[in-house]
N, C-alpha and C positions, 0 to 999 in steps of 0.2 A: 808828572803826567803818567807815571807808571801805573797808577791806580785808575786811570781813565778807562771807562767802559762806554763805548759809543752806543747810541740809539739809532737803529736803522729801520726805516719804513720801507717795506717791500710790497709793491703792487704786482701781484702775480696772476697769471692766466689760470682760470679754473680748470681748463682741459689738460694743460701740460705741466707747468711749474708747480701748481698747487698739488697735483697728483704725484709729482716727483717728491715734493715735501712730505706727503703722506707716506709714500714708499720708504723714504729715508727714516721716518719715524717708526713705521712698523718693522723696519729692518734693524731698528735700535742703533742707528748710526749716530755718533755724537755730533751735536750741533751747538753753536754758541746761542745763548739765550737773548742776545742783543737784537735780534730781528723780529719786528712786529709785522706780520703779514696781513695784507688786505687783499682778499680774493676778488678779482674782477672777472667778468665773463671773458674778456679779451684785453690784451694790452693796448689794442686800438682804442679802448674806452678811457685810457688814462689821459686826462686833460693836463696840460702843462701847469695849469693853476693849482692842481692837487700837489704837484711836486714842489712848486715854489712855496705853497702854504705850509707843507710839512717842514721845509727848511726854515722858513720864517718863524715857525712855532718851536724850533729847537732841535729838530732831528739832525743828527750828525751826517747822515747820508740817506739817499733814496735809491732803491733798486727797482728796476722795472724788468720783469722777466716773463717770457712767454714761449710759445711754440717756435720751433725752428722755421726760418723763412721757407715758404712753400707748403708748410704743414698746418697753417692756421685753420681752425674750424669755421672761421668767419671769412674765409678766402684770403683777404689781404690786410687784416687788422694788425698783424705784427709788422708789416711793411709800413703801415701808417705810423705805428709807434716808433719805428726806426727813424722816420723822417722828422717826427716831432721831437725826439730826443736830440737829434743832431741840431735842430734849430734852438732847442732849449739850452743846450750847452753853449751856444753862441751868445745867448742873452744873460746867462747866469752871472757873469762878472758885473753886469749893470746893477745887480742886486747885492753885490759884494760877496758872491759865493764862488769858490773854486769849482770848476767844471768836473773835477774828479769826485765830487760829492754825489754825482748822479751816474749810475751805471745801468747799462742795458745788457741783458744776457738772454740766451736762448737755452732752455732746459726742457727736454722732452719728458713725457710722462714716465718712461721707463728708466730715467736717469737719476735715480735716488742718490747714488754715490756722488754724481756730479753736483747735485743740489747741495749736499752736505759739504763737499769740498769748496764750492763757490761761496757758501755762507762763511766758512772759516777764513778763506782768503779775503773776502770783503771786510770782515771785522778787522783783520790785521792791517789792511790798507787804510781803513778809516782811523784806526789807532795811530798809525804813522802820520796821518794828516792832522790829528789833534781834534779838540772839540770845535764844534761849529761856533763861529764868532758871535752869532746871534744868541746862542745859548748862554755864552759868557756874559752878555749884556742884560739878560733877563733877570728881573728881580722876583724872587720867589717868596 
C-alpha cells in the first residue's frame, strides 16, 4: 500500500477556502495533487447526498471546508454545514464507511499556508486509512 495515492473530493466555500487555495497557489506553496476541489458558494449548500455519492463512486475521502463560524457570507451557512456533517458522520457506518473519511475544516481567505498544510495532513491521514473499500470493489 506504499504506492497508494488517495483521491479526495473537497467541497470548498467560494469566499474563504477557495480564496485561500488561490492564495496558496499564487504563493507557490507545495500542495499534494490528490485533492479535487468543487467550489460551492457556501458550505451550507453541501448536501449530504453529494458526500455519500462521492464516497460510493470511489473517493477515498471528502473534505468540506469554509469560513470560520461567525464569518459566513450567508450568515449561518457554515453552522448549517457543521450540523449536517455531525449527522452525516453518524450515518456513514450504515453505508460501510469510516467516519474519518469525511472532514470539516474552517479556513479563512487569508490562510493560504493553513490551506496547504491542511491538504498535506489530510492526504497523510487518508493514506493511513487506506483505500476506500468501495473503490476496491469497483470493476474498471
